[in-house]
Structures are given as structure tokens and as C-alpha cells.
N, CA, C and O atoms as a GROMACS GRO file, in nm:
protein
  380
    1MET      N    1  -7.178 -26.246 -11.371
    1MET     CA    2  -7.148 -26.120 -11.387
    1MET      C    3  -7.044 -26.070 -11.477
    1MET      O    4  -7.056 -25.973 -11.552
    2PHE      N    5  -6.913 -26.166 -11.461
    2PHE     CA    6  -6.817 -26.165 -11.524
    2PHE      C    7  -6.806 -26.255 -11.625
    2PHE      O    8  -6.732 -26.215 -11.715
    3LYS      N    9  -6.876 -26.419 -11.652
    3LYS     CA   10  -6.922 -26.449 -11.770
    3LYS      C   11  -6.962 -26.389 -11.886
    3LYS      O   12  -6.915 -26.394 -11.999
    4LYS      N   13  -7.088 -26.311 -11.824
    4LYS     CA   14  -7.164 -26.248 -11.909
    4LYS      C   15  -7.098 -26.130 -12.007
    4LYS      O   16  -7.146 -26.076 -12.107
    5ILE      N   17  -6.968 -26.111 -11.940
    5ILE     CA   18  -6.918 -26.010 -12.008
    5ILE      C   19  -6.820 -26.082 -12.096
    5ILE      O   20  -6.777 -26.018 -12.192
    6ILE      N   21  -6.794 -26.160 -12.083
    6ILE     CA   22  -6.678 -26.255 -12.157
    6ILE      C   23  -6.758 -26.309 -12.294
    6ILE      O   24  -6.715 -26.293 -12.408
    7ASN      N   25  -6.870 -26.369 -12.262
    7ASN     CA   26  -6.964 -26.429 -12.342
    7ASN      C   27  -7.034 -26.337 -12.407
    7ASN      O   28  -7.077 -26.236 -12.351
    8GLY      N   29  -7.053 -26.364 -12.531
    8GLY     CA   30  -7.118 -26.261 -12.689
    8GLY      C   31  -6.972 -26.257 -12.776
    8GLY      O   32  -6.866 -26.321 -12.778
    9ARG      N   33  -7.037 -26.134 -12.849
    9ARG     CA   34  -6.976 -26.123 -12.971
    9ARG      C   35  -6.952 -25.981 -13.011
    9ARG      O   36  -7.039 -25.894 -13.018
   10THR      N   37  -6.826 -25.965 -13.037
   10THR     CA   38  -6.816 -25.820 -13.117
   10THR      C   39  -6.780 -25.821 -13.257
   10THR      O   40  -6.697 -25.888 -13.318
   11SER      N   41  -6.893 -25.698 -13.309
   11SER     CA   42  -6.853 -25.701 -13.436
   11SER      C   43  -6.708 -25.651 -13.488
   11SER      O   44  -6.624 -25.604 -13.411
   12ARG      N   45  -6.693 -25.663 -13.607
   12ARG     CA   46  -6.585 -25.585 -13.667
   12ARG      C   47  -6.571 -25.437 -13.667
   12ARG      O   48  -6.461 -25.387 -13.640
   13VAL      N   49  -6.682 -25.359 -13.697
   13VAL     CA   50  -6.692 -25.178 -13.672
   13VAL      C   51  -6.668 -25.166 -13.519
   13VAL      O   52  -6.587 -25.085 -13.474
   14GLN      N   53  -6.743 -25.252 -13.440
   14GLN     CA   54  -6.769 -25.176 -13.258
   14GLN      C   55  -6.585 -25.253 -13.240
   14GLN      O   56  -6.517 -25.174 -13.174
   15PHE      N   57  -6.507 -25.374 -13.282
   15PHE     CA   58  -6.379 -25.388 -13.256
   15PHE      C   59  -6.326 -25.285 -13.288
   15PHE      O   60  -6.307 -25.204 -13.196
   16ASN      N   61  -6.284 -25.249 -13.420
   16ASN     CA   62  -6.230 -25.146 -13.393
   16ASN      C   63  -6.201 -25.016 -13.344
   16ASN      O   64  -6.092 -24.964 -13.317
   17LEU      N   65  -6.323 -24.971 -13.339
   17LEU     CA   66  -6.362 -24.832 -13.272
   17LEU      C   67  -6.304 -24.850 -13.131
   17LEU      O   68  -6.221 -24.774 -13.082
   18LEU      N   69  -6.374 -25.002 -13.048
   18LEU     CA   70  -6.317 -24.946 -12.907
   18LEU      C   71  -6.197 -24.999 -12.871
   18LEU      O   72  -6.165 -25.006 -12.752
   19LEU      N   73  -6.087 -25.057 -13.006
   19LEU     CA   74  -5.978 -25.082 -12.974
   19LEU      C   75  -5.883 -24.949 -12.946
   19LEU      O   76  -5.821 -24.894 -12.854
   20TRP      N   77  -5.924 -24.927 -13.137
   20TRP     CA   78  -5.823 -24.745 -13.156
   20TRP      C   79  -5.852 -24.659 -13.017
   20TRP      O   80  -5.758 -24.601 -12.962
   21ILE      N   81  -5.975 -24.655 -12.968
   21ILE     CA   82  -5.992 -24.542 -12.929
   21ILE      C   83  -5.934 -24.581 -12.760
   21ILE      O   84  -5.868 -24.499 -12.696
   22SER      N   85  -5.957 -24.668 -12.726
   22SER     CA   86  -5.876 -24.690 -12.623
   22SER      C   87  -5.712 -24.704 -12.621
   22SER      O   88  -5.652 -24.697 -12.514
   23MET      N   89  -5.653 -24.721 -12.726
   23MET     CA   90  -5.518 -24.708 -12.771
   23MET      C   91  -5.508 -24.578 -12.762
   23MET      O   92  -5.424 -24.548 -12.677
   24LEU      N   93  -5.564 -24.472 -12.821
   24LEU     CA   94  -5.522 -24.324 -12.880
   24LEU      C   95  -5.568 -24.303 -12.651
   24LEU      O   96  -5.483 -24.312 -12.562
   25SER      N   97  -5.652 -24.288 -12.641
   25SER     CA   98  -5.622 -24.291 -12.478
   25SER      C   99  -5.520 -24.328 -12.337
   25SER      O  100  -5.505 -24.264 -12.233
   26VAL      N  101  -5.458 -24.460 -12.382
   26VAL     CA  102  -5.386 -24.484 -12.343
   26VAL      C  103  -5.231 -24.398 -12.353
   26VAL      O  104  -5.149 -24.372 -12.265
   27GLN      N  105  -5.233 -24.360 -12.533
   27GLN     CA  106  -5.090 -24.293 -12.588
   27GLN      C  107  -5.128 -24.145 -12.450
   27GLN      O  108  -5.066 -24.114 -12.348
   28TYR      N  109  -5.240 -24.095 -12.507
   28TYR     CA  110  -5.230 -23.970 -12.442
   28TYR      C  111  -5.188 -23.998 -12.270
   28TYR      O  112  -5.083 -23.945 -12.233
   29ILE      N  113  -5.244 -24.053 -12.200
   29ILE     CA  114  -5.207 -24.091 -12.048
   29ILE      C  115  -5.030 -24.120 -12.036
   29ILE      O  116  -4.958 -24.071 -11.948
   30GLN      N  117  -5.001 -24.175 -12.105
   30GLN     CA  118  -4.838 -24.205 -12.166
   30GLN      C  119  -4.748 -24.028 -12.121
   30GLN      O  120  -4.667 -24.001 -12.033
   31TYR      N  121  -4.817 -23.940 -12.233
   31TYR     CA  122  -4.768 -23.830 -12.212
   31TYR      C  123  -4.791 -23.734 -12.104
   31TYR      O  124  -4.720 -23.634 -12.107
   32THR      N  125  -4.877 -23.744 -12.010
   32THR     CA  126  -4.883 -23.623 -11.963
   32THR      C  127  -4.919 -23.713 -11.756
   32THR      O  128  -4.934 -23.658 -11.647
   33PHE      N  129  -4.919 -23.873 -11.801
   33PHE     CA  130  -4.891 -23.857 -11.627
   33PHE      C  131  -4.807 -23.900 -11.585
   33PHE      O  132  -4.723 -23.839 -11.652
   34PHE      N  133  -4.717 -24.000 -11.484
   34PHE     CA  134  -4.598 -24.015 -11.414
   34PHE      C  135  -4.583 -24.181 -11.439
   34PHE      O  136  -4.687 -24.245 -11.451
   35ASP      N  137  -4.485 -24.235 -11.445
   35ASP     CA  138  -4.442 -24.369 -11.452
   35ASP      C  139  -4.596 -24.532 -11.377
   35ASP      O  140  -4.643 -24.639 -11.418
   36GLU      N  141  -4.603 -24.463 -11.285
   36GLU     CA  142  -4.680 -24.563 -11.188
   36GLU      C  143  -4.791 -24.579 -11.325
   36GLU      O  144  -4.800 -24.671 -11.406
   37VAL      N  145  -4.871 -24.448 -11.316
   37VAL     CA  146  -4.951 -24.486 -11.360
   37VAL      C  147  -4.982 -24.534 -11.506
   37VAL      O  148  -5.078 -24.605 -11.538
   38GLN      N  149  -4.859 -24.470 -11.610
   38GLN     CA  150  -4.856 -24.559 -11.737
   38GLN      C  151  -4.848 -24.683 -11.702
   38GLN      O  152  -4.922 -24.759 -11.764
   39LEU      N  153  -4.737 -24.760 -11.567
   39LEU     CA  154  -4.790 -24.900 -11.621
   39LEU      C  155  -4.953 -24.935 -11.594
   39LEU      O  156  -5.028 -24.996 -11.670
   40LEU      N  157  -4.977 -24.888 -11.482
   40LEU     CA  158  -5.117 -24.956 -11.447
   40LEU      C  159  -5.212 -24.918 -11.555
   40LEU      O  160  -5.293 -25.006 -11.585
   41HIS      N  161  -5.221 -24.811 -11.616
   41HIS     CA  162  -5.294 -24.775 -11.780
   41HIS      C  163  -5.311 -24.860 -11.873
   41HIS      O  164  -5.413 -24.889 -11.935
   42PHE      N  165  -5.159 -24.916 -11.887
   42PHE     CA  166  -5.111 -24.995 -11.974
   42PHE      C  167  -5.159 -25.150 -11.926
   42PHE      O  168  -5.206 -25.210 -12.022
   43PHE      N  169  -5.159 -25.224 -11.811
   43PHE     CA  170  -5.225 -25.291 -11.830
   43PHE      C  171  -5.391 -25.312 -11.809
   43PHE      O  172  -5.461 -25.412 -11.823
   44VAL      N  173  -5.410 -25.231 -11.787
   44VAL     CA  174  -5.580 -25.243 -11.819
   44VAL      C  175  -5.620 -25.218 -11.914
   44VAL      O  176  -5.714 -25.282 -11.960
   45TRP      N  177  -5.577 -25.142 -11.964
   45TRP     CA  178  -5.562 -25.146 -12.168
   45TRP      C  179  -5.542 -25.316 -12.192
   45TRP      O  180  -5.634 -25.393 -12.219
   46LEU      N  181  -5.406 -25.350 -12.176
   46LEU     CA  182  -5.402 -25.470 -12.213
   46LEU      C  183  -5.518 -25.602 -12.175
   46LEU      O  184  -5.557 -25.687 -12.256
   47ALA      N  185  -5.555 -25.592 -12.032
   47ALA     CA  186  -5.689 -25.696 -12.046
   47ALA      C  187  -5.781 -25.647 -12.134
   47ALA      O  188  -5.772 -25.687 -12.250
   48PHE      N  189  -5.899 -25.542 -12.096
   48PHE     CA  190  -5.985 -25.500 -12.236
   48PHE      C  191  -5.905 -25.518 -12.322
   48PHE      O  192  -5.931 -25.638 -12.323
   49ALA      N  193  -5.819 -25.508 -12.407
   49ALA     CA  194  -5.771 -25.577 -12.522
   49ALA      C  195  -5.803 -25.714 -12.553
   49ALA      O  196  -5.874 -25.737 -12.651
   50LEU      N  197  -5.747 -25.836 -12.462
   50LEU     CA  198  -5.754 -25.913 -12.469
   50LEU      C  199  -5.894 -25.974 -12.464
   50LEU      O  200  -5.938 -26.058 -12.542
   51LEU      N  201  -5.972 -25.909 -12.341
   51LEU     CA  202  -6.118 -25.939 -12.391
   51LEU      C  203  -6.231 -25.905 -12.502
   51LEU      O  204  -6.342 -25.948 -12.534
   52LEU      N  205  -6.126 -25.785 -12.550
   52LEU     CA  206  -6.227 -25.760 -12.690
   52LEU      C  207  -6.183 -25.842 -12.772
   52LEU      O  208  -6.272 -25.867 -12.853
   53VAL      N  209  -6.042 -25.928 -12.808
   53VAL     CA  210  -6.034 -25.999 -12.891
   53VAL      C  211  -6.097 -26.191 -12.862
   53VAL      O  212  -6.111 -26.287 -12.938
   54GLU      N  213  -6.118 -26.166 -12.705
   54GLU     CA  214  -6.205 -26.296 -12.717
   54GLU      C  215  -6.317 -26.279 -12.748
   54GLU      O  216  -6.369 -26.372 -12.809
   55ARG      N  217  -6.394 -26.164 -12.721
   55ARG     CA  218  -6.544 -26.148 -12.794
   55ARG      C  219  -6.516 -26.138 -12.990
   55ARG      O  220  -6.596 -26.172 -13.077
   56ARG      N  221  -6.414 -26.094 -13.002
   56ARG     CA  222  -6.430 -26.089 -13.200
   56ARG      C  223  -6.417 -26.224 -13.194
   56ARG      O  224  -6.504 -26.278 -13.263
   57LEU      N  225  -6.334 -26.311 -13.133
   57LEU     CA  226  -6.298 -26.502 -13.157
   57LEU      C  227  -6.432 -26.504 -13.158
   57LEU      O  228  -6.480 -26.577 -13.245
   58HIS      N  229  -6.505 -26.450 -13.091
   58HIS     CA  230  -6.643 -26.522 -13.057
   58HIS      C  231  -6.745 -26.519 -13.196
   58HIS      O  232  -6.841 -26.593 -13.217
   59ASP      N  233  -6.700 -26.424 -13.272
   59ASP     CA  234  -6.832 -26.365 -13.344
   59ASP      C  235  -6.762 -26.471 -13.536
   59ASP      O  236  -6.805 -26.462 -13.651
   60PHE      N  237  -6.650 -26.553 -13.478
   60PHE     CA  238  -6.650 -26.647 -13.583
   60PHE      C  239  -6.622 -26.813 -13.540
   60PHE      O  240  -6.555 -26.906 -13.585
   61GLY      N  241  -6.696 -26.795 -13.448
   61GLY     CA  242  -6.708 -26.902 -13.378
   61GLY      C  243  -6.629 -26.995 -13.313
   61GLY      O  244  -6.661 -27.113 -13.303
   62ILE      N  245  -6.455 -26.913 -13.235
   62ILE     CA  246  -6.405 -26.952 -13.208
   62ILE      C  247  -6.388 -26.912 -13.039
   62ILE      O  248  -6.454 -26.838 -12.965
   63THR      N  249  -6.253 -27.009 -13.018
   63THR     CA  250  -6.239 -26.899 -12.857
   63THR      C  251  -6.081 -26.931 -12.846
   63THR      O  252  -6.013 -27.014 -12.907
   64MET      N  253  -6.041 -26.821 -12.732
   64MET     CA  254  -5.858 -26.851 -12.721
   64MET      C  255  -5.827 -26.990 -12.652
   64MET      O  256  -5.722 -27.054 -12.649
   65LYS      N  257  -5.975 -27.021 -12.585
   65LYS     CA  258  -5.942 -27.139 -12.497
   65LYS      C  259  -5.886 -27.280 -12.600
   65LYS      O  260  -5.783 -27.330 -12.555
   66ASP      N  261  -5.926 -27.331 -12.697
   66ASP     CA  262  -5.883 -27.377 -12.725
   66ASP      C  263  -5.730 -27.363 -12.804
   66ASP      O  264  -5.710 -27.261 -12.871
   67PRO      N  265  -5.630 -27.459 -12.795
   67PRO     CA  266  -5.546 -27.390 -12.879
   67PRO      C  267  -5.516 -27.472 -13.024
   67PRO      O  268  -5.408 -27.446 -13.078
   68SER      N  269  -5.619 -27.583 -13.099
   68SER     CA  270  -5.600 -27.560 -13.151
   68SER      C  271  -5.711 -27.469 -13.306
   68SER      O  272  -5.734 -27.466 -13.426
   69SER      N  273  -5.731 -27.431 -13.214
   69SER     CA  274  -5.888 -27.310 -13.282
   69SER      C  275  -5.791 -27.147 -13.271
   69SER      O  276  -5.833 -27.043 -13.322
   70VAL      N  277  -5.695 -27.155 -13.215
   70VAL     CA  278  -5.642 -27.004 -13.233
   70VAL      C  279  -5.533 -26.947 -13.324
   70VAL      O  280  -5.496 -26.835 -13.290
   71LYS      N  281  -5.473 -26.998 -13.434
   71LYS     CA  282  -5.440 -26.991 -13.543
   71LYS      C  283  -5.526 -26.873 -13.643
   71LYS      O  284  -5.584 -26.899 -13.749
   72VAL      N  285  -5.518 -26.742 -13.579
   72VAL     CA  286  -5.624 -26.691 -13.653
   72VAL      C  287  -5.504 -26.579 -13.694
   72VAL      O  288  -5.426 -26.545 -13.606
   73LYS      N  289  -5.491 -26.524 -13.828
   73LYS     CA  290  -5.439 -26.367 -13.851
   73LYS      C  291  -5.533 -26.244 -13.818
   73LYS      O  292  -5.654 -26.221 -13.824
   74LYS      N  293  -5.399 -26.168 -13.777
   74LYS     CA  294  -5.451 -26.064 -13.725
   74LYS      C  295  -5.551 -25.976 -13.855
   74LYS      O  296  -5.641 -25.897 -13.826
   75ARG      N  297  -5.520 -26.004 -13.965
   75ARG     CA  298  -5.593 -25.980 -14.042
   75ARG      C  299  -5.737 -25.992 -14.031
   75ARG      O  300  -5.820 -25.905 -14.056
   76MET      N  301  -5.757 -26.106 -13.993
   76MET     CA  302  -5.933 -26.185 -13.976
   76MET      C  303  -5.994 -26.097 -13.846
   76MET      O  304  -6.106 -26.048 -13.858
   77LEU      N  305  -5.945 -26.085 -13.767
   77LEU     CA  306  -5.963 -26.035 -13.659
   77LEU      C  307  -5.975 -25.837 -13.698
   77LEU      O  308  -6.063 -25.778 -13.637
   78LEU      N  309  -5.932 -25.798 -13.744
   78LEU     CA  310  -5.950 -25.668 -13.805
   78LEU      C  311  -6.069 -25.598 -13.883
   78LEU      O  312  -6.141 -25.500 -13.862
   79PHE      N  313  -6.055 -25.701 -13.993
   79PHE     CA  314  -6.131 -25.634 -14.151
   79PHE      C  315  -6.221 -25.809 -14.196
   79PHE      O  316  -6.290 -25.802 -14.297
   80GLY      N  317  -6.218 -25.912 -14.145
   80GLY     CA  318  -6.322 -25.992 -14.156
   80GLY      C  319  -6.455 -25.984 -14.108
   80GLY      O  320  -6.489 -25.906 -14.019
   81VAL      N  321  -6.544 -26.077 -14.175
   81VAL     CA  322  -6.636 -26.089 -14.141
   81VAL      C  323  -6.679 -26.162 -14.069
   81VAL      O  324  -6.656 -26.270 -14.122
   82GLY      N  325  -6.756 -26.188 -13.932
   82GLY     CA  326  -6.820 -26.282 -13.864
   82GLY      C  327  -6.920 -26.348 -13.941
   82GLY      O  328  -6.982 -26.318 -14.043
   83ASP      N  329  -6.919 -26.455 -13.855
   83ASP     CA  330  -7.088 -26.545 -13.863
   83ASP      C  331  -7.181 -26.455 -13.878
   83ASP      O  332  -7.178 -26.351 -13.812
   84PRO      N  333  -7.278 -26.481 -13.968
   84PRO     CA  334  -7.412 -26.387 -13.980
   84PRO      C  335  -7.524 -26.439 -13.925
   84PRO      O  336  -7.630 -26.380 -13.907
   85TYR      N  337  -7.488 -26.585 -13.892
   85TYR     CA  338  -7.596 -26.581 -13.826
   85TYR      C  339  -7.575 -26.660 -13.636
   85TYR      O  340  -7.466 -26.686 -13.584
   86GLU      N  341  -7.679 -26.675 -13.587
   86GLU     CA  342  -7.635 -26.705 -13.409
   86GLU      C  343  -7.536 -26.803 -13.397
   86GLU      O  344  -7.556 -26.887 -13.484
   87ASN      N  345  -7.436 -26.831 -13.328
   87ASN     CA  346  -7.340 -26.959 -13.343
   87ASN      C  347  -7.349 -26.984 -13.154
   87ASN      O  348  -7.431 -26.914 -13.095
   88LYS      N  349  -7.288 -27.052 -13.096
   88LYS     CA  350  -7.327 -27.110 -13.006
   88LYS      C  351  -7.252 -26.959 -12.827
   88LYS      O  352  -7.241 -26.991 -12.709
   89TYR      N  353  -7.225 -26.827 -12.885
   89TYR     CA  354  -7.177 -26.724 -12.826
   89TYR      C  355  -7.250 -26.595 -12.820
   89TYR      O  356  -7.219 -26.492 -12.760
   90GLY      N  357  -7.400 -26.632 -12.926
   90GLY     CA  358  -7.479 -26.558 -12.926
   90GLY      C  359  -7.518 -26.491 -13.093
   90GLY      O  360  -7.474 -26.524 -13.204
   91LYS      N  361  -7.629 -26.375 -13.046
   91LYS     CA  362  -7.685 -26.378 -13.215
   91LYS      C  363  -7.574 -26.315 -13.250
   91LYS      O  364  -7.490 -26.284 -13.166
   92ALA      N  365  -7.557 -26.286 -13.395
   92ALA     CA  366  -7.467 -26.200 -13.444
   92ALA      C  367  -7.530 -26.032 -13.427
   92ALA      O  368  -7.643 -25.994 -13.458
   93PRO      N  369  -7.419 -25.952 -13.366
   93PRO     CA  370  -7.426 -25.833 -13.303
   93PRO      C  371  -7.428 -25.720 -13.431
   93PRO      O  372  -7.356 -25.692 -13.526
   94LYS      N  373  -7.562 -25.674 -13.372
   94LYS     CA  374  -7.625 -25.499 -13.460
   94LYS      C  375  -7.486 -25.435 -13.500
   94LYS      O  376  -7.434 -25.460 -13.609
   95PHE      N  377  -7.441 -25.369 -13.427
   95PHE     CA  378  -7.318 -25.281 -13.457
   95PHE      C  379  -7.186 -25.316 -13.507
   95PHE      O  380  -7.102 -25.229 -13.524
   0.00000   0.00000   0.00000
């Protein structure tokens, strides 16, 4: 089940929406709850963000597991167009 969550592709629009909405929710939580809850939410968000980055890299046909292919610029994750065809991580995302 967990492998199904990691394996797949995330489009540029979906990546940006999910990343920024989740970041804003963590910022909201930091101003409304206690310190222990802030730390917990930060680490949950960090795991979620890394999962999103891995899926976004899959859209380009690369992975974080291979150290030689991880030289990716941040601009590429946010604004780059992924592979328009099916690659080894799945079909091209529709959204």
C-alpha cells in the first residue's frame, strides 16, 4: 500500500497546490497551538513535502534513491514540464 503512494507522478500544478496549501496550514497551526504540537505538525509536513518531491521527480523520470540523478534545480520542480509520455513511474498526470 505504501509503495502505491510513493510510486506515481505528480504534475506541476498539483505539486504547487499541495505544497503551498500544506505549508500555509502548518503556519496557521504554529500561531494557534502549543510548542509540542507545532513540532509534530512540522515533521508531518516535512515527510509529506519529501513525498511530494519524490513524486514530482518521478514526473521527470528520476528518483531520490539514485544519487547521481538528484542534481535538480528547485525551479525545475516548481516550474518545469515533466515527461508528456508514460515513463517507468506511470502515466502522465492529468491534473
